[in-house]
C-alpha positions in Angstrom: 0.0 -0.1 0.0 1.4 3.4 -0.8 1.6 5.8 1.9 0.7 3.6 4.6 -0.2 5.4 7.8 -0.9 4.5 11.3 -3.9 6.1 12.8 -1.5 8.6 14.6 0.0 9.5 11.3 -3.4 9.7 9.7 -4.5 12.0 12.6 -1.5 14.3 12.1 -2.1 14.2 8.2 -5.6 15.3 8.4 -5.8 17.5 11.5 -8.2 15.2 13.2 -7.9 13.4 16.4 -7.5 9.7 16.7 -10.9 9.7 18.7 -12.7 11.3 15.8 -11.1 9.1 13.1 -12.3 5.9 15.2 -15.6 7.6 15.7 -16.1 8.2 12.0 -14.8 4.4 11.4 -17.5 3.0 13.9 -20.2 5.1 12.2 -19.4 3.6 8.7 -17.8 6.9 7.3 -14.4 5.5 6.9 -13.5 2.0 5.4 -11.5 -0.2 7.7 -7.6 0.0 7.5 -5.5 -2.7 6.0 -4.3 -4.7 9.0 -0.8 -6.0 9.3 0.6 -7.6 12.5 -2.3 -6.1 14.6 -1.6 -2.5 13.3 -4.0 -0.8 11.1 -2.6 1.1 8.1 -4.5 3.7 6.2 -4.0 5.0 2.7 -4.7 7.9 0.4 -8.2 7.0 0.1 -8.6 7.2 3.8 -7.0 10.6 3.8 -9.2 11.9 0.9 -12.3 10.6 2.8 -11.5 12.4 6.0 -10.7 15.5 4.1 -14.1 15.1 2.4 -15.8 14.7 5.8 -14.0 17.9 7.1 -15.1 19.8 4.0 -18.7 18.7 4.2 -18.9 19.5 8.0 -17.6 22.8 7.3 -20.3 23.4 4.8 -22.9 22.5 7.6 -23.7 18.9 6.8 -24.1 16.6 9.6 -22.7 13.2 10.0 -25.8 11.2 9.1 -26.0 13.4 5.7 -22.3 12.7 5.1 -22.7 9.0 5.7 -25.6 9.1 3.2 -23.5 10.9 0.7 -20.5 8.5 1.3 -22.6 5.5 0.7 -24.0 7.1 -2.6 -20.3 7.6 -3.7 -19.1 4.2 -2.8 -22.1 2.7 -4.8 -21.3 4.9 -7.7 -17.4 4.5 -7.8 -17.5 1.1 -9.8 -20.0 2.6 -12.3 -17.8 5.5 -12.7 -14.8 3.4 -13.1 -16.5 1.2 -15.7 -17.5 4.4 -17.7 -13.9 5.8 -17.5 -12.5 2.4 -18.8 -15.1 2.4 -21.5 -14.2 6.1 -22.5 -10.5 5.1 -22.5 -11.1 2.2 -24.8 -13.2 4.1 -27.0 -10.7 6.8 -27.4 -7.8 4.3 -27.9 -9.7 2.4 -30.5 -10.5 5.8 -32.2 -6.7 6.7 -32.1 -5.9 3.3 -33.5 -8.4 3.6 -36.1 -7.0 7.0 -37.1 -3.4 5.6 -37.2 -4.6 2.7 -39.3 -6.2 5.1 -41.8 -3.1 7.3 -42.1 -1.0 4.2 -42.7 -3.3 3.3 -45.5 -3.1 6.8 -47.0 0.5 6.6 -47.1 0.5 3.4 -49.1 
């Protein structure tokens, strides 16, 4: 895992307390860490999620609303990934077609 952080390091990186991070995890706002040798390690996705939580709280949203939004984002992520992959393949196919046509024109 790139940028593996312990909970103390995650707290320092996000400006949150360890207690709040654990509370958010208990409420389902934060996915569980990767556990190795009885130590949880958090990655860039955890940092991004906590930053989103802080941003939404600053905008006046409560934790229940943030949880609802987080759940929706988690459900949409696979669909968005599929859409991005499909667009990438479409674009690459288009590039390949153009390169093929250019090669034919040169013959």
